[in-house]
CHARMM internal coordinates of N, CA and C (Angstrom, degrees):
IC EDIT
DIST 1 N 1 CA 1.4538
DIST 1 CA 1 C 1.5307
ANGL 1 N 1 CA 1 C 109.47
DIST 1 C 2 N 1.3139
ANGL 1 CA 1 C 2 N 116.08
DIHE 1 N 1 CA 1 C 2 N 139.38
DIST 2 N 2 CA 1.4543
ANGL 1 C 2 N 2 CA 122.17
DIHE 1 CA 1 C 2 N 2 CA 179.36
DIST 2 CA 2 C 1.5267
ANGL 2 N 2 CA 2 C 109.98
DIHE 1 C 2 N 2 CA 2 C -75.81
DIST 2 C 3 N 1.3078
ANGL 2 CA 2 C 3 N 114.97
DIHE 2 N 2 CA 2 C 3 N 129.12
DIST 3 N 3 CA 1.4580
ANGL 2 C 3 N 3 CA 119.08
DIHE 2 CA 2 C 3 N 3 CA 177.15
DIST 3 CA 3 C 1.5230
ANGL 3 N 3 CA 3 C 108.83
DIHE 2 C 3 N 3 CA 3 C -123.96
DIST 3 C 4 N 1.3062
ANGL 3 CA 3 C 4 N 115.71
DIHE 3 N 3 CA 3 C 4 N 130.75
DIST 4 N 4 CA 1.4587
ANGL 3 C 4 N 4 CA 121.14
DIHE 3 CA 3 C 4 N 4 CA 177.32
DIST 4 CA 4 C 1.5172
ANGL 4 N 4 CA 4 C 108.85
DIHE 3 C 4 N 4 CA 4 C -114.16
DIST 4 C 5 N 1.3113
ANGL 4 CA 4 C 5 N 115.96
DIHE 4 N 4 CA 4 C 5 N 138.25
DIST 5 N 5 CA 1.4604
ANGL 4 C 5 N 5 CA 120.15
DIHE 4 CA 4 C 5 N 5 CA 174.30
DIST 5 CA 5 C 1.5189
ANGL 5 N 5 CA 5 C 106.70
DIHE 4 C 5 N 5 CA 5 C -97.96
DIST 5 C 6 N 1.3200
ANGL 5 CA 5 C 6 N 115.97
DIHE 5 N 5 CA 5 C 6 N 111.61
DIST 6 N 6 CA 1.4510
ANGL 5 C 6 N 6 CA 121.93
DIHE 5 CA 5 C 6 N 6 CA -175.71
DIST 6 CA 6 C 1.5272
ANGL 6 N 6 CA 6 C 108.73
DIHE 5 C 6 N 6 CA 6 C -115.73
DIST 6 C 7 N 1.3066
ANGL 6 CA 6 C 7 N 115.73
DIHE 6 N 6 CA 6 C 7 N 133.68
DIST 7 N 7 CA 1.4656
ANGL 6 C 7 N 7 CA 120.84
DIHE 6 CA 6 C 7 N 7 CA -179.22
DIST 7 CA 7 C 1.5272
ANGL 7 N 7 CA 7 C 110.49
DIHE 6 C 7 N 7 CA 7 C -61.45
DIST 7 C 8 N 1.3048
ANGL 7 CA 7 C 8 N 115.83
DIHE 7 N 7 CA 7 C 8 N 146.88
DIST 8 N 8 CA 1.4629
ANGL 7 C 8 N 8 CA 121.84
DIHE 7 CA 7 C 8 N 8 CA -178.98
DIST 8 CA 8 C 1.5301
ANGL 8 N 8 CA 8 C 111.53
DIHE 7 C 8 N 8 CA 8 C -58.78
DIST 8 C 9 N 1.3406
ANGL 8 CA 8 C 9 N 117.28
DIHE 8 N 8 CA 8 C 9 N -37.57
DIST 9 N 9 CA 1.4760
ANGL 8 C 9 N 9 CA 121.08
DIHE 8 CA 8 C 9 N 9 CA 178.29
DIST 9 CA 9 C 1.5266
ANGL 9 N 9 CA 9 C 110.71
DIHE 8 C 9 N 9 CA 9 C -61.30
DIST 9 C 10 N 1.3254
ANGL 9 CA 9 C 10 N 116.40
DIHE 9 N 9 CA 9 C 10 N -39.89
DIST 10 N 10 CA 1.4615
ANGL 9 C 10 N 10 CA 120.40
DIHE 9 CA 9 C 10 N 10 CA 179.16
DIST 10 CA 10 C 1.5236
ANGL 10 N 10 CA 10 C 110.62
DIHE 9 C 10 N 10 CA 10 C -67.05
DIST 10 C 11 N 1.3285
ANGL 10 CA 10 C 11 N 117.00
DIHE 10 N 10 CA 10 C 11 N -41.20
DIST 11 N 11 CA 1.4645
ANGL 10 C 11 N 11 CA 119.86
DIHE 10 CA 10 C 11 N 11 CA 177.73
DIST 11 CA 11 C 1.5273
ANGL 11 N 11 CA 11 C 110.86
DIHE 10 C 11 N 11 CA 11 C -63.00
DIST 11 C 12 N 1.3140
ANGL 11 CA 11 C 12 N 117.12
DIHE 11 N 11 CA 11 C 12 N -38.54
DIST 12 N 12 CA 1.4636
ANGL 11 C 12 N 12 CA 120.88
DIHE 11 CA 11 C 12 N 12 CA 177.51
DIST 12 CA 12 C 1.5186
ANGL 12 N 12 CA 12 C 110.39
DIHE 11 C 12 N 12 CA 12 C -62.64
DIST 12 C 13 N 1.3405
ANGL 12 CA 12 C 13 N 116.80
DIHE 12 N 12 CA 12 C 13 N -43.16
DIST 13 N 13 CA 1.4645
ANGL 12 C 13 N 13 CA 121.15
DIHE 12 CA 12 C 13 N 13 CA 178.26
DIST 13 CA 13 C 1.5259
ANGL 13 N 13 CA 13 C 110.50
DIHE 12 C 13 N 13 CA 13 C -64.09
DIST 13 C 14 N 1.3399
ANGL 13 CA 13 C 14 N 116.88
DIHE 13 N 13 CA 13 C 14 N -42.59
DIST 14 N 14 CA 1.4682
ANGL 13 C 14 N 14 CA 120.53
DIHE 13 CA 13 C 14 N 14 CA 178.86
DIST 14 CA 14 C 1.5158
ANGL 14 N 14 CA 14 C 109.94
DIHE 13 C 14 N 14 CA 14 C -60.03
DIST 14 C 15 N 1.3209
ANGL 14 CA 14 C 15 N 117.12
DIHE 14 N 14 CA 14 C 15 N -48.02
DIST 15 N 15 CA 1.4609
ANGL 14 C 15 N 15 CA 120.80
DIHE 14 CA 14 C 15 N 15 CA -178.78
DIST 15 CA 15 C 1.5251
ANGL 15 N 15 CA 15 C 111.53
DIHE 14 C 15 N 15 CA 15 C -61.61
DIST 15 C 16 N 1.3277
ANGL 15 CA 15 C 16 N 117.44
DIHE 15 N 15 CA 15 C 16 N -35.59
DIST 16 N 16 CA 1.4631
ANGL 15 C 16 N 16 CA 120.77
DIHE 15 CA 15 C 16 N 16 CA 179.79
DIST 16 CA 16 C 1.5253
ANGL 16 N 16 CA 16 C 111.79
DIHE 15 C 16 N 16 CA 16 C -74.43
DIST 16 C 17 N 1.3323
ANGL 16 CA 16 C 17 N 117.45
DIHE 16 N 16 CA 16 C 17 N -27.27
DIST 17 N 17 CA 1.4689
ANGL 16 C 17 N 17 CA 121.31
DIHE 16 CA 16 C 17 N 17 CA -173.01
DIST 17 CA 17 C 1.5213
ANGL 17 N 17 CA 17 C 114.95
DIHE 16 C 17 N 17 CA 17 C -101.48
DIST 17 C 18 N 1.3224
ANGL 17 CA 17 C 18 N 117.99
DIHE 17 N 17 CA 17 C 18 N -15.40
DIST 18 N 18 CA 1.4622
ANGL 17 C 18 N 18 CA 120.36
DIHE 17 CA 17 C 18 N 18 CA -167.67
DIST 18 CA 18 C 1.5206
ANGL 18 N 18 CA 18 C 114.96
DIHE 17 C 18 N 18 CA 18 C -74.55
DIST 18 C 19 N 1.2945
ANGL 18 CA 18 C 19 N 118.29
DIHE 18 N 18 CA 18 C 19 N -18.32
DIST 19 N 19 CA 1.4589
ANGL 18 C 19 N 19 CA 119.81
DIHE 18 CA 18 C 19 N 19 CA -179.69
DIST 19 CA 19 C 1.5226
ANGL 19 N 19 CA 19 C 111.25
DIHE 18 C 19 N 19 CA 19 C 64.45
DIST 19 C 20 N 1.3320
ANGL 19 CA 19 C 20 N 117.06
DIHE 19 N 19 CA 19 C 20 N -127.49
DIST 20 N 20 CA 1.4656
ANGL 19 C 20 N 20 CA 121.07
DIHE 19 CA 19 C 20 N 20 CA -177.97
DIST 20 CA 20 C 1.5233
ANGL 20 N 20 CA 20 C 113.08
DIHE 19 C 20 N 20 CA 20 C -86.07
DIST 20 C 21 N 1.3303
ANGL 20 CA 20 C 21 N 118.13
DIHE 20 N 20 CA 20 C 21 N -8.67
DIST 21 N 21 CA 1.4643
ANGL 20 C 21 N 21 CA 121.73
DIHE 20 CA 20 C 21 N 21 CA -177.92
DIST 21 CA 21 C 1.5258
ANGL 21 N 21 CA 21 C 110.57
DIHE 20 C 21 N 21 CA 21 C -76.62
DIST 21 C 22 N 1.3273
ANGL 21 CA 21 C 22 N 114.85
DIHE 21 N 21 CA 21 C 22 N 155.17
DIST 22 N 22 CA 1.4602
ANGL 21 C 22 N 22 CA 119.23
DIHE 21 CA 21 C 22 N 22 CA 171.85
DIST 22 CA 22 C 1.5252
ANGL 22 N 22 CA 22 C 108.18
DIHE 21 C 22 N 22 CA 22 C -77.12
DIST 22 C 23 N 1.3210
ANGL 22 CA 22 C 23 N 117.53
DIHE 22 N 22 CA 22 C 23 N 165.97
DIST 23 N 23 CA 1.4622
ANGL 22 C 23 N 23 CA 120.39
DIHE 22 CA 22 C 23 N 23 CA 179.46
DIST 23 CA 23 C 1.5369
ANGL 23 N 23 CA 23 C 112.24
DIHE 22 C 23 N 23 CA 23 C -55.67
DIST 23 C 24 N 1.3561
ANGL 23 CA 23 C 24 N 118.55
DIHE 23 N 23 CA 23 C 24 N -51.47
DIST 24 N 24 CA 1.4724
ANGL 23 C 24 N 24 CA 118.14
DIHE 23 CA 23 C 24 N 24 CA -178.80
DIST 24 CA 24 C 1.5250
ANGL 24 N 24 CA 24 C 112.85
DIHE 23 C 24 N 24 CA 24 C -60.25
DIST 24 C 25 N 1.3241
ANGL 24 CA 24 C 25 N 117.68
DIHE 24 N 24 CA 24 C 25 N -39.74
DIST 25 N 25 CA 1.4616
ANGL 24 C 25 N 25 CA 120.98
DIHE 24 CA 24 C 25 N 25 CA 179.94
DIST 25 CA 25 C 1.5264
ANGL 25 N 25 CA 25 C 109.98
DIHE 24 C 25 N 25 CA 25 C -64.41
DIST 25 C 26 N 1.3199
ANGL 25 CA 25 C 26 N 117.50
DIHE 25 N 25 CA 25 C 26 N -43.93
DIST 26 N 26 CA 1.4589
ANGL 25 C 26 N 26 CA 121.52
DIHE 25 CA 25 C 26 N 26 CA 179.44
DIST 26 CA 26 C 1.5238
ANGL 26 N 26 CA 26 C 110.69
DIHE 25 C 26 N 26 CA 26 C -62.58
DIST 26 C 27 N 1.3291
ANGL 26 CA 26 C 27 N 117.13
DIHE 26 N 26 CA 26 C 27 N -43.08
DIST 27 N 27 CA 1.4637
ANGL 26 C 27 N 27 CA 120.94
DIHE 26 CA 26 C 27 N 27 CA -179.70
DIST 27 CA 27 C 1.5218
ANGL 27 N 27 CA 27 C 110.22
DIHE 26 C 27 N 27 CA 27 C -62.68
DIST 27 C 28 N 1.3348
ANGL 27 CA 27 C 28 N 117.11
DIHE 27 N 27 CA 27 C 28 N -44.80
DIST 28 N 28 CA 1.4653
ANGL 27 C 28 N 28 CA 121.22
DIHE 27 CA 27 C 28 N 28 CA -179.96
DIST 28 CA 28 C 1.5229
ANGL 28 N 28 CA 28 C 110.34
DIHE 27 C 28 N 28 CA 28 C -63.01
DIST 28 C 29 N 1.3276
ANGL 28 CA 28 C 29 N 117.80
DIHE 28 N 28 CA 28 C 29 N -45.44
DIST 29 N 29 CA 1.4687
ANGL 28 C 29 N 29 CA 121.21
DIHE 28 CA 28 C 29 N 29 CA 179.31
DIST 29 CA 29 C 1.5289
ANGL 29 N 29 CA 29 C 110.58
DIHE 28 C 29 N 29 CA 29 C -60.79
DIST 29 C 30 N 1.3256
ANGL 29 CA 29 C 30 N 116.86
DIHE 29 N 29 CA 29 C 30 N -42.88
DIST 30 N 30 CA 1.4575
ANGL 29 C 30 N 30 CA 121.16
DIHE 29 CA 29 C 30 N 30 CA -179.39
DIST 30 CA 30 C 1.5204
ANGL 30 N 30 CA 30 C 110.59
DIHE 29 C 30 N 30 CA 30 C -64.23
DIST 30 C 31 N 1.3369
ANGL 30 CA 30 C 31 N 117.24
DIHE 30 N 30 CA 30 C 31 N -44.03
DIST 31 N 31 CA 1.4595
ANGL 30 C 31 N 31 CA 120.51
DIHE 30 CA 30 C 31 N 31 CA 179.06
DIST 31 CA 31 C 1.5230
ANGL 31 N 31 CA 31 C 111.32
DIHE 30 C 31 N 31 CA 31 C -63.53
DIST 31 C 32 N 1.3272
ANGL 31 CA 31 C 32 N 116.55
DIHE 31 N 31 CA 31 C 32 N -39.48
DIST 32 N 32 CA 1.4745
ANGL 31 C 32 N 32 CA 119.75
DIHE 31 CA 31 C 32 N 32 CA 177.94
DIST 32 CA 32 C 1.5211
ANGL 32 N 32 CA 32 C 111.07
DIHE 31 C 32 N 32 CA 32 C -62.80
DIST 32 C 33 N 1.3319
ANGL 32 CA 32 C 33 N 116.60
DIHE 32 N 32 CA 32 C 33 N -41.77
DIST 33 N 33 CA 1.4705
ANGL 32 C 33 N 33 CA 120.31
DIHE 32 CA 32 C 33 N 33 CA 178.35
DIST 33 CA 33 C 1.5242
ANGL 33 N 33 CA 33 C 110.29
DIHE 32 C 33 N 33 CA 33 C -60.91
DIST 33 C 34 N 1.3187
ANGL 33 CA 33 C 34 N 116.51
DIHE 33 N 33 CA 33 C 34 N -44.69
DIST 34 N 34 CA 1.4575
ANGL 33 C 34 N 34 CA 120.83
DIHE 33 CA 33 C 34 N 34 CA -179.41
DIST 34 CA 34 C 1.5232
ANGL 34 N 34 CA 34 C 110.36
DIHE 33 C 34 N 34 CA 34 C -62.97
DIST 34 C 35 N 1.3289
ANGL 34 CA 34 C 35 N 116.64
DIHE 34 N 34 CA 34 C 35 N -45.00
DIST 35 N 35 CA 1.4617
ANGL 34 C 35 N 35 CA 120.41
DIHE 34 CA 34 C 35 N 35 CA -179.68
DIST 35 CA 35 C 1.5303
ANGL 35 N 35 CA 35 C 110.47
DIHE 34 C 35 N 35 CA 35 C -63.04
DIST 35 C 36 N 1.3129
ANGL 35 CA 35 C 36 N 117.69
DIHE 35 N 35 CA 35 C 36 N -41.26
DIST 36 N 36 CA 1.4613
ANGL 35 C 36 N 36 CA 121.73
DIHE 35 CA 35 C 36 N 36 CA 178.98
DIST 36 CA 36 C 1.5230
ANGL 36 N 36 CA 36 C 110.27
DIHE 35 C 36 N 36 CA 36 C -64.79
DIST 36 C 37 N 1.3265
ANGL 36 CA 36 C 37 N 117.07
DIHE 36 N 36 CA 36 C 37 N -42.38
DIST 37 N 37 CA 1.4637
ANGL 36 C 37 N 37 CA 121.11
DIHE 36 CA 36 C 37 N 37 CA 178.56
DIST 37 CA 37 C 1.5175
ANGL 37 N 37 CA 37 C 111.50
DIHE 36 C 37 N 37 CA 37 C -63.46
DIST 37 C 38 N 1.3429
ANGL 37 CA 37 C 38 N 117.61
DIHE 37 N 37 CA 37 C 38 N -39.67
DIST 38 N 38 CA 1.4604
ANGL 37 C 38 N 38 CA 120.70
DIHE 37 CA 37 C 38 N 38 CA 179.47
DIST 38 CA 38 C 1.5215
ANGL 38 N 38 CA 38 C 110.72
DIHE 37 C 38 N 38 CA 38 C -66.12
DIST 38 C 39 N 1.3406
ANGL 38 CA 38 C 39 N 117.32
DIHE 38 N 38 CA 38 C 39 N -40.94
DIST 39 N 39 CA 1.4627
ANGL 38 C 39 N 39 CA 120.65
DIHE 38 CA 38 C 39 N 39 CA 178.13
DIST 39 CA 39 C 1.5234
ANGL 39 N 39 CA 39 C 110.16
DIHE 38 C 39 N 39 CA 39 C -62.90
DIST 39 C 40 N 1.3137
ANGL 39 CA 39 C 40 N 117.07
DIHE 39 N 39 CA 39 C 40 N -41.65
DIST 40 N 40 CA 1.4573
ANGL 39 C 40 N 40 CA 121.43
DIHE 39 CA 39 C 40 N 40 CA 178.98
DIST 40 CA 40 C 1.5267
ANGL 40 N 40 CA 40 C 110.44
DIHE 39 C 40 N 40 CA 40 C -64.19
DIST 40 C 41 N 1.3182
ANGL 40 CA 40 C 41 N 116.47
DIHE 40 N 40 CA 40 C 41 N -43.15
DIST 41 N 41 CA 1.4646
ANGL 40 C 41 N 41 CA 120.60
DIHE 40 CA 40 C 41 N 41 CA 179.61
DIST 41 CA 41 C 1.5227
ANGL 41 N 41 CA 41 C 111.28
DIHE 40 C 41 N 41 CA 41 C -65.20
DIST 41 C 42 N 1.3447
ANGL 41 CA 41 C 42 N 117.48
DIHE 41 N 41 CA 41 C 42 N -38.42
DIST 42 N 42 CA 1.4551
ANGL 41 C 42 N 42 CA 121.11
DIHE 41 CA 41 C 42 N 42 CA 178.70
DIST 42 CA 42 C 1.5226
ANGL 42 N 42 CA 42 C 111.02
DIHE 41 C 42 N 42 CA 42 C -65.41
DIST 42 C 43 N 1.3317
ANGL 42 CA 42 C 43 N 117.30
DIHE 42 N 42 CA 42 C 43 N -41.53
DIST 43 N 43 CA 1.4589
ANGL 42 C 43 N 43 CA 119.81
DIHE 42 CA 42 C 43 N 43 CA -179.93
DIST 43 CA 43 C 1.5300
ANGL 43 N 43 CA 43 C 110.22
DIHE 42 C 43 N 43 CA 43 C -67.15
DIST 43 C 44 N 1.3215
ANGL 43 CA 43 C 44 N 117.84
DIHE 43 N 43 CA 43 C 44 N -35.76
DIST 44 N 44 CA 1.4757
ANGL 43 C 44 N 44 CA 120.69
DIHE 43 CA 43 C 44 N 44 CA 177.04
DIST 44 CA 44 C 1.5234
ANGL 44 N 44 CA 44 C 109.76
DIHE 43 C 44 N 44 CA 44 C -65.38
DIST 44 C 45 N 1.3304
ANGL 44 CA 44 C 45 N 116.96
DIHE 44 N 44 CA 44 C 45 N -41.68
DIST 45 N 45 CA 1.4598
ANGL 44 C 45 N 45 CA 120.72
DIHE 44 CA 44 C 45 N 45 CA 179.80
DIST 45 CA 45 C 1.5239
ANGL 45 N 45 CA 45 C 110.30
DIHE 44 C 45 N 45 CA 45 C -65.36
DIST 45 C 46 N 1.3159
ANGL 45 CA 45 C 46 N 117.59
DIHE 45 N 45 CA 45 C 46 N -39.35
DIST 46 N 46 CA 1.4621
ANGL 45 C 46 N 46 CA 121.73
DIHE 45 CA 45 C 46 N 46 CA 178.26
DIST 46 CA 46 C 1.5209
ANGL 46 N 46 CA 46 C 110.00
DIHE 45 C 46 N 46 CA 46 C -64.02
DIST 46 C 47 N 1.3211
ANGL 46 CA 46 C 47 N 116.89
DIHE 46 N 46 CA 46 C 47 N -42.43
DIST 47 N 47 CA 1.4582
ANGL 46 C 47 N 47 CA 120.65
DIHE 46 CA 46 C 47 N 47 CA 179.08
DIST 47 CA 47 C 1.5274
ANGL 47 N 47 CA 47 C 111.44
DIHE 46 C 47 N 47 CA 47 C -63.81
DIST 47 C 48 N 1.3066
ANGL 47 CA 47 C 48 N 117.07
DIHE 47 N 47 CA 47 C 48 N -37.32
DIST 48 N 48 CA 1.4644
ANGL 47 C 48 N 48 CA 120.41
DIHE 47 CA 47 C 48 N 48 CA 179.49
DIST 48 CA 48 C 1.5220
ANGL 48 N 48 CA 48 C 110.84
DIHE 47 C 48 N 48 CA 48 C -67.27
DIST 48 C 49 N 1.3385
ANGL 48 CA 48 C 49 N 116.39
DIHE 48 N 48 CA 48 C 49 N -39.20
DIST 49 N 49 CA 1.4595
ANGL 48 C 49 N 49 CA 120.32
DIHE 48 CA 48 C 49 N 49 CA 179.46
DIST 49 CA 49 C 1.5259
ANGL 49 N 49 CA 49 C 110.82
DIHE 48 C 49 N 49 CA 49 C -66.59
DIST 49 C 50 N 1.3219
ANGL 49 CA 49 C 50 N 117.01
DIHE 49 N 49 CA 49 C 50 N -33.02
DIST 50 N 50 CA 1.4606
ANGL 49 C 50 N 50 CA 121.13
DIHE 49 CA 49 C 50 N 50 CA -178.83
DIST 50 CA 50 C 1.5192
ANGL 50 N 50 CA 50 C 112.10
DIHE 49 C 50 N 50 CA 50 C -71.67
DIST 50 C 51 N 1.3208
ANGL 50 CA 50 C 51 N 116.92
DIHE 50 N 50 CA 50 C 51 N -25.08
DIST 51 N 51 CA 1.4833
ANGL 50 C 51 N 51 CA 120.06
DIHE 50 CA 50 C 51 N 51 CA -177.43
DIST 51 CA 51 C 1.4826
ANGL 51 N 51 CA 51 C 113.08
DIHE 50 C 51 N 51 CA 51 C -71.20
END
COOR INIT
IC SEED 1 N 1 CA 1 C
IC BUILD
């Protein structure tokens, strides 16, 4: 089983921000958003280099 050691401050922030989602669901959604944003930023940077 995967175990992550997460700082108590981060868990407090997750609990305050997660709304109706469970902790794991909120973490997965947040990671997906970050990954999507990074892909978008990389494609923008590639487009700028091509110009």
